[in-house]
N, C-alpha and C positions, 0 to 999 in steps of 0.2 A: 459490273463485271458479270466475264466469262460465262460459257455453262462449264466450258470443262474447268474455270477457278473456282469455282462453288461443289462441283463434283468433287475435286481434290482436296476442297478443304473438309469437305464430309468425309469423303474415307477416313480423312483422318478422328472421327469421330467413331468409327468402327467398334474398335475394341469395349466402347460406352456399352455394349446391346450383349443380350445374351448371347446372339445367334446373329449367321452372319445375312441366315432370313430376315429375320426381325431388320436390321438397319439395312437391309436391301427395300426391302418391299415400304418400310417408311422412306429411302432416300425416293422409289417412283414417287412415292407423293409429293415431295419435296420438289421433286426437277419437273411434274407436270406444276405445280405454285411457277415455278418461278416460270416456266417457259409461257403460263399465262399474264403473270404480271409480265415479263419483256413484252409479251404483246401488245396488253396493251396502256403500255408503252411507245410503245413503236407508232402505234394508230393513232395515239392520240400528238404525235411529235407530228404524224403526213397529215392532219388535220389542221391545227393550227398552222405549218407550209399550207394546204391548202386556202385556210383562211386568208394570212399573207399573199400570198399567189394573185387573192381573187381580188384585194384591196388591191396591190401595185396596179393590175390590167385594170383598171376601170381608171384607176387616177395618168398610168399611163392614157388612154381614150380617149380621156376628156383632156389630156393635154396637147393630143392629136387634133381632138377634131380643131382647136385654136390655130394649130398650126401641120394642118395634113402632108406637105414637104418635108417635114423635119426626117435624112436619111437615116438619123441612128436612133431617134426613136420611134421609128418604124422596128426598125431590125430590135430595139428590146427589146418591144411588144409583143411581135414572133415570139423571138427566144418564152421572155416570162409564160406564155399560151402554151407554146411546146413543153416545157416543165411542168405548169399549169392541169396538160390532159394526161399528163402520163404517172401525175399522181393521182387522178378523179380512176384513170383507167385500172391504177391498178389497187385501187382502195376495190373499185368495184367486180372487181376479179374473184375477188371470197363470194360472191352473193351471183355473181355468175354460174359458179362454178357448183354450190350447194340448188343452188333450180337448176341443177343439168343442163343448161343451158354452152352448147358446147360451141358459139359462132363467132366465140367472143372478136376476130379478127373481122369477122363481114361484119359487124356490128359498131355504130358512133357509142358515144361515152355513157356508161353507163343511167341511166335515167329510173324514176319512182318505181315505175311496173315494175324492172327487172328485180330489185330490191325486193318489192311483195313477193312475187315467185316463192321469195324462200320461203313465206310465210302456210301461199299458198299451197304448195307440196308438202308440208309440215300437217295441214289439215286435210291434207288428203289419206293420210296415212292415218286418221284416228279413226280406231274402230266403232265403228256406234252397234255391230249388232252383229250378234254370233245364234248356230240355230243350239240347240239343246240333240242328243244321245237321239233322241225319234223325229226332230224337223225342226220346232217346233222351235223358233223364230224370239231371241232375250236380247231387250234392252234395257235393261233395268243393270246397272253399273257391279253389283252387287252378284246380280245370277251369274251376270258373265265372265265373274274374275272369279266364284266359285266353279261356274262350267272349265274354264281352264285348266284354270288347277286341278280336276278332277280329270280332264283330257290328261295334260303332262306328265301327273301323276303314274297315270297306267300306261301311259309308252313307252319314260322310260326307269318300270318296273319288271325286268329280265323274265321273259316265259321258265319257266324250269325248266333243271335242263336232267334227263335219264343216267344214271351211273353206269347201269349196264351198257346203256347207249354209243355211250361215249368213249368206252374200254373196247368197242366193237369199229367203232368210228379210228381211230388209233393205236388201231393194232397195225402190225406191215409199215406203221408210214414211212416215206423217204428220211435218212436221216440228213443232219449239217454234218458237214466234213469233221473235223477236228480242226482239224487248223482254221478252217473259218470261223466255227467254234468260238476258239481259244481270241481272235480276229473281233466280233463280240463283245466278249468278254471285257477288252480296253476299255478303260476308261475316256471319256469324250473329250477331246482337243479342242486347243484355240482352238487351231486352226478346220477344225470338221464347221463349228461354230461359225467361221469365218465363213466357210463357205454356204452351208445353210443362208446365212444372211444371204449371201450373194445370189441364190437362186430364187431368196422368196420375193413374191411380188412386188407391188409399188400400189401408194391409192385406194388402201384397203383400211376400213374398219380396225382402229389400235386399239381395242379391248378398255377392259374398266380402267386401266391407270391411262389413258390417253397419249399415251407414247406410239409411236407409228415405227413402219420402220424404215421407211427415210431418216429418221433423230438417230436409230439404231447406229444407220451408215453409218452420217456425217462425226459425232462423237462412240462408233465403236475400240475407238486406238482407247479408246479410257474403260468406257462401258464394257467389252467383253471379258477381260483378262476377272475383271468381279463379278460377270457372271459361272465364269468355268467352276469361282471359290462357292458359288451361294451352291449352284448344281452338284456339287461334289458333296455338299453338305446335307444336300435335302435327298440324297441317295443311302445316306449313313441315314439318323434320327426318322301351182300351173289352177282352178278352178272358181267355185265361190266360195269369197272370201270370209263369208259365215262359216261355211265352214272348215274347223280347224284342222280336218285332214292336209287343205290344201294351205294349211303353215308349216313355215319351217322356220324354229325357234330360229335367231343369232347366236352362232359363237363366240359370244366377243370374248375375246380368250388374247389374253396379253401379247405383246409382242415376244418376249424374252422367251413365257413358253412356248413361238412357234418354233422360235431360234432351237430350243434344243428339238420338239418335234422332227421338223427338219433334218436334225446331226443324225435323230435316230435313224430319219426315213432313210436320212442318201445308204447310212453303212447297211443297212439293211437290204437295201435294193442290190446290195450289187453281191450278195447271198442270195439271192432268194429262185434263181434258176435253176438249183440244189435241188431243192425241196420239193417246189413246184410246178404240175405235171404242166407236159407240151403246151397241151388243149390250151390252159388258165394260161393268157394272153393277157387280158386288164390289168394297166398297173406293172407288168411286171419289168426291170428295163430288158432290151434288145426285143424284145417280140413285140407284134402290133397286131390288134385288135381285127383289122384285115385279112389275119391268116386262117380265122376262125369261118370270114365269110370265102374264102378259095376252099375251106374242107371245106362246108355245106352244097360249092358247088361239083367238087367234085364227087361228093357221092350221089350229089343228085343226076351227073351226067355217072356214073356209075352203076345204077340202078334200071336211067332208062339206056343204058350199053345191055347188062347182064341180064333185064326183065325183074328186078329186085324191088322190094316191095320195106321203105324204111316208112319209121315214125319219129317223127321232131317232139319233145317236151319239154316245155317251158313252161319252169318254175320263175313265181315269182314274192315274194314274202316284204307284206310291206310294212316300211320303217324299220329295217333286217339292221339296221347302223345301230339305230337308236334301243331295239329292245334285245339284242347280243345278248347276253350275259359274259362281265368282264373276266371274271372267274375262270366260266369258260375257255376265253380266248384263252389268258395266262396256261392253261392247263395244255392247252393244244400245241403251244410254242415251248414246253417242257415234254412232249412225246414227240415234238421231229425233232429233240435232240439239242436246243438253245438252252446254251447255261443259265447260271438262275441269276449274274451279275445283270445280263437283258434285261433275264427278264422282269426285275427288276425296276431298269429303266423305264419299262413300263407299266411297271408298279405305283411307282412314283408320279407317272405324270397320270393317271386316275384318280389319284388318291383324291378323294375330299370335296369331288367333283356336283358341282349344283344343278338346278334350273330354277329361272327365277322368272314370274308370270308378273310383270309389274302391269297394275291397271289404273286408269283415269288419264 
């Protein structure tokens, strides 16, 4: 059974579930198991083919030893060797990739050394020591887990916001035009999801469900319409690695979540110039961060020419994206004039967010 046949059969069971989201989540689990079983079956067949070819090559070499001048036997033996080499290279490619060896074309057949690199790299990522708040090294697993739990609990707890200060910051903000606001309020379409998927980078961590961007691209013709339905229903209802400040949690967001987030980002990008000050160039489509460098250069030249003094103030909040309050962000969007439906898009994305610290 192909995956398309599997998913079409699974779609027939959608009415048996209380919600499309429940059906979709379980479907992703079934899809992951389907792919795992398919891959394991393919691996077994490839390994069996390799064993058969190895036996055939040995048999041909034995016959060639008795009759080395047989041209048909020499040609057949070379063909078997090439077929065997192609299968072994395909099997080795996974180990090469997982061990970050990118010179596959420059190397000979996969050896035990390269297969072992995969395990070696995994061992290097194992954390054996963390610093406590006061800098004391911790090596006990329970103490390390406790330190990590306390650190990330503090990191992802938003700082309190002052309502009066918020009102001051929100006064006289530029507003989204009525036309742009109405366009942002429209439901996300399959075309927008398709464009978002096209723009997404490949070879990235797939998330907890194990389904990659490449997987969605291959089967988008059958998965895309279902994702649109699921989203519509969702709207309704660097340093010393022992110091946790130098670690960055991996956001194992599922690919379907990323497709939705990318579609929202692309829609928002076309409107950002209306409300973001011209001096803010980073992440605003149509602007370049080099504009800020040119502005600084011009200010320095102006100061030298007219004898003026300038002061540059650089502010950087540690882990700013982690500690910002989501409620404040949503309220700020409303202050800019974004409509309730678009704000709800983002509220759904942030709902039930969790941080998992896995030990062991």
